[in-house]
C-alpha positions in Angstrom: -56.6 69.9 -69.4 -54.7 73.2 -68.9 -55.0 75.5 -71.8 -52.1 77.8 -70.7 -48.8 77.8 -72.4 -47.1 78.7 -69.1 -48.1 75.5 -67.2 -45.2 73.9 -65.5 -42.9 76.9 -65.8 -41.7 78.4 -62.6 -41.0 82.1 -62.5 -38.5 83.6 -60.0 -38.4 87.1 -58.6 -35.9 88.8 -56.4 -37.2 91.0 -53.6 -34.4 93.4 -52.4 -34.1 93.5 -48.6 -34.6 97.3 -48.8 -38.3 96.5 -49.6 -38.7 94.6 -46.3 -39.3 96.2 -42.9 -38.4 94.8 -39.4 -41.3 92.7 -38.1 -44.1 91.3 -40.2 -44.2 91.8 -43.9 -47.0 90.9 -46.3 -46.4 89.2 -49.6 -49.2 89.4 -52.2 -49.4 87.0 -55.2 -51.8 87.2 -58.1 -53.1 84.2 -60.0 -54.8 84.6 -63.3 -56.8 81.9 -65.1 -56.7 81.7 -68.8 -60.5 82.1 -69.1 -63.4 82.7 -66.8 -64.7 79.1 -67.2 -61.3 77.3 -66.9 -60.8 75.1 -63.9 -57.1 74.7 -64.2 -55.9 77.2 -61.6 -52.7 76.1 -59.8 -50.5 78.1 -57.5 -47.2 76.7 -56.2 -45.3 79.4 -54.3 -42.1 79.4 -52.2 -40.3 82.2 -50.4 -36.6 81.7 -49.7 -34.3 84.0 -47.8 -30.5 84.1 -48.1 -28.8 85.5 -45.0 -25.5 87.3 -45.5 -23.6 87.4 -42.2 -22.0 90.7 -41.4 -18.3 91.0 -42.4 -17.1 92.3 -39.1 -14.3 91.4 -36.7 -15.3 91.5 -33.1 -13.2 91.7 -30.0 -14.3 90.6 -26.5 -13.1 88.7 -23.5 -13.9 85.4 -21.9 -12.8 85.7 -18.3 -9.5 87.6 -18.8 -8.6 86.1 -22.2 -9.1 88.3 -25.2 -11.2 86.8 -27.9 -11.7 87.6 -31.6 -14.7 86.3 -33.5 -16.4 86.7 -36.8 -19.4 85.1 -38.6 -18.1 84.8 -42.2 -16.6 81.3 -42.5 -14.8 82.2 -45.8 -13.0 85.2 -44.2 -9.2 85.1 -43.7 -7.9 86.6 -40.5 -4.7 88.5 -41.0 -2.3 90.3 -38.6 0.4 93.0 -38.7 2.5 95.1 -36.3 3.2 98.0 -38.6 0.6 98.1 -41.4 3.3 97.6 -44.1 2.5 93.9 -44.6 -0.3 91.7 -43.5 0.1 87.9 -42.9 -2.6 85.3 -42.5 -3.0 83.9 -39.0 -2.3 80.1 -39.4 -5.2 77.9 -38.6 -7.4 80.9 -37.4 -11.0 80.0 -36.8 -13.7 81.9 -35.1 -13.9 82.2 -32.1 -10.1 82.7 -31.6 -8.7 83.3 -28.1 -5.3 84.9 -28.2 -2.6 86.0 -25.8 -1.3 89.5 -26.2 2.5 89.6 -26.8 3.1 93.0 -25.2 4.0 94.6 -28.6 1.4 96.4 -30.7 -0.6 94.1 -33.0 -3.5 94.6 -35.4 -5.9 92.2 -37.0 -8.3 92.4 -40.0 -10.5 90.1 -42.0 -10.0 89.7 -45.8 -12.1 87.8 -48.4 
């Protein structure tokens, strides 16, 4: 029978992405028994990553058609012609092909 008062409790730790490097990383975990003769050692470990997509608006072309795309599904695409007021682009979803109108136009993403 376990003689630790912490049995069944899960401890969470956050590792900032600044502590990781591109490529392989090594994660070390320590396990301590309550006494040298106890046989109740149990280790249950999980590493979870949360990916935050970049908040960027990209411009490209497919054939000759201009195309806007972005990765944040919660972002709202807005447009303006003079920077004095921005309006949401109705029904805009990434990727978004568009036809230039001949007048100046600007796009941005907003959360």
